[in-house]
C-alpha positions, 0 to 999 in steps of 0.5 A, spaced: 938 597 766 940 604 766 934 609 763 936 613 757 935 621 757 929 623 753 933 628 749 940 625 749 944 618 749 946 620 756 944 616 763 937 619 766 938 621 773 931 625 774 924 625 772 921 632 771 915 633 776 912 638 771 913 634 764 914 627 767 920 627 762 927 623 764 933 627 763 940 627 765 943 633 769 945 637 763 939 636 759 935 638 765 939 644 766 938 647 759 931 645 759 929 649 765 933 655 763 931 656 756 923 655 759 925 661 763 928 665 758 922 663 753 917 666 759 921 672 759 921 673 752 914 672 751 912 676 757 916 682 754 919 683 761 925 687 760 928 692 756 935 693 754 939 698 759 934 697 765 936 696 772 933 690 775 932 689 782 932 681 784 928 680 791 933 676 795 931 673 801 937 667 801 931 662 800 931 657 794 927 661 789 931 667 790 937 664 790 936 660 783 933 666 780 939 670 782 943 665 779 939 664 773 938 671 771 945 672 771 946 666 767 941 668 762 943 675 761 949 673 759 947 668 755 942 671 751 944 679 752 938 682 755 943 688 756 940 689 763 944 691 770 942 686 776 942 688 783 940 684 789 935 687 794 934 684 801 929 686 806 931 685 814 924 684 817 928 683 824 926 676 826 932 673 830 934 666 828 931 666 821 932 672 817 939 674 820 941 667 818 938 667 811 941 674 810 948 671 811 946 667 805 945 673 801 951 676 803 955 670 800 951 670 794 953 677 793 960 674 792 958 668 788 955 672 783 958 678 783 952 683 784 951 689 788 947 688 794 942 693 798 939 691 805 933 695 808 930 693 815 923 694 818 927 697 824 930 703 819 924 704 815 918 703 820 921 703 827 919 696 829 922 689 828 917 683 827 920 680 833 917 687 837 911 686 832 909 679 834 910 681 842 904 686 840 900 682 836 901 674 837 902 669 832 895 669 829 895 676 825 903 677 824 903 675 817 899 681 815 903 686 818 910 682 815 906 682 808 904 689 808 911 692 810 915 687 806 911 689 799 912 697 801 920 695 804 921 692 797 919 699 793 922 703 798 929 699 797 928 699 790 927 707 789 933 708 793 937 704 788 933 707 782 931 701 779 926 700 773 923 694 775 923 688 781 923 681 780 921 676 785 922 668 785 914 667 786 914 660 782 908 656 779 906 653 786 905 660 789 901 663 784 896 657 784 896 657 791 894 665 791 889 663 786 885 658 790 886 663 796 883 669 792 877 664 790 876 662 797 876 669 800 872 672 794 877 677 793 875 679 785 880 685 785 886 680 787 884 674 783 884 678 777 891 680 777 894 675 781 896 671 775 899 677 771 906 676 770 908 683 771 904 687 776 904 695 778 905 697 771 900 703 772 905 705 778 912 707 779 915 700 780 913 694 776 914 687 779 915 681 774 915 673 776 920 670 771 918 663 775 911 664 773 910 657 770 916 654 774 915 648 779 917 649 786 920 642 785 924 643 779 927 649 783 929 645 788 932 640 784 936 645 780 939 648 786 941 641 789 944 639 782 947 645 781 950 645 789 947 652 790 948 656 796 941 657 799 937 658 806 932 652 807 929 654 814 922 656 814 920 662 818 919 661 825 912 666 825 909 663 819 906 656 821 899 658 822 899 662 816 892 661 811 897 660 805 899 654 809 892 651 808 892 652 800 899 650 799 897 643 803 891 643 798 895 644 792 900 639 794 895 634 794 892 635 788 899 635 784 900 628 787 894 626 784 895 630 777 902 633 776 899 638 771 894 641 776 898 647 778 899 649 771 891 648 770 890 652 776 894 658 773 891 657 766 884 657 769 886 664 773 888 667 766 882 665 763 877 668 768 873 674 765 869 679 770 863 683 769 865 690 766 861 693 772 866 690 777 871 696 779 878 695 780 882 699 785 886 705 782 893 705 784 894 712 787 899 715 793 898 715 800 897 722 803 901 720 809 907 717 807 907 718 799 908 711 797 903 707 792 896 705 795 889 704 792 886 707 798 887 715 801 892 712 807 896 705 805 895 699 809 902 700 812 900 707 815 894 704 818 898 698 821 903 703 824 898 707 827 895 701 831 902 699 833 904 706 835 898 707 839 898 700 842 892 698 838 895 693 834 888 690 831 887 697 828 888 695 821 886 688 822 880 687 826 873 691 826 875 698 824 869 701 827 871 697 834 878 699 834 877 706 832 872 707 838 878 705 842 882 710 839 877 716 839 876 714 847 884 714 848 884 721 844 878 724 848 882 722 855 888 725 853 885 731 851 881 732 858 887 730 862 891 735 858 897 731 856 897 724 853 896 718 858 902 715 861 900 708 859 898 710 852 905 713 851 909 706 854 904 702 849 907 706 843 914 704 845 917 699 840 921 696 846 927 698 842 929 703 848 928 697 853 924 699 859 926 706 859 921 712 860 924 716 854 921 721 850 923 718 843 916 716 843 913 723 843 915 725 837 912 722 830 915 717 826 919 719 821 915 717 815 919 721 809 922 717 803 929 715 805 935 718 801 941 714 799 945 717 804 941 714 809 944 707 807 951 705 805 951 701 798 
């Protein structure tokens, strides 16, 4: 006997992982969309007239986000302008394929698209970085560079806000990771629906309370065009362990994901615990809570052949750097091996002099990229 939808007389085709309700497709679409609308309204995420960049990777989360945001903007008249913003990390066989999906989404949703790349911004691709650092710590480089690349792309587009496809599962994982690390600063802000309000570019998460499984179901039933392959460099990422733990909890208690988020929201901290203050990096001028941002520290290590400068024990790596600089001074010029190590391999196995000049870290102008 067919099971009836809990909201209408139609036949149910799915059971919502989040609530356990059985629904027909149309009722599920409406419930899914209106819950996101409720999150947007109660969180006061947008103001009429704002230009909002959708962080688009081609994956299920960002694809559904772009589709739903366009739909809700028209349905509820938010009065915002949406643009797609993508980052090309330079991962052959992964990002190049996913960006083709983003380009199709641009046509399907009729939204402007901007793509910025690590190669253009930093002089390094992730493929080249992995050759230097290996698979163990590559996600550190990618995460730091990607966050700044989104900011730099958004500044090029002169947007007011960035929205990302971080869902409830992602936020619950982040809570658990920060608890395990004892990272009070990040634990305090990881459940916020909007971050960076004290900086130039706030970031919002309209999917804060939206389950990953429901995003997948929505994309499947709507037949949305998205890229589903996992990053080839992330199998050893620390987040993967937190993800497995969250999935095990969800199988036992579906509300565990929301419960963890609410727990993170309810945490209180001692008044004497000081949180990092957002400022600007004295090297590149972008947002940083330290005098020199993490991206610049990581780049310095890569360009000087010391990739662990920003992730290993700072004192040990700094001693290596000081020794290299001392040898260079004694010899009167840079040691040849140091120069070769500085090359990001983009010039092949040549002995070009391009690596002798400092990396261009200026803020790019709109003329640097075609829209």
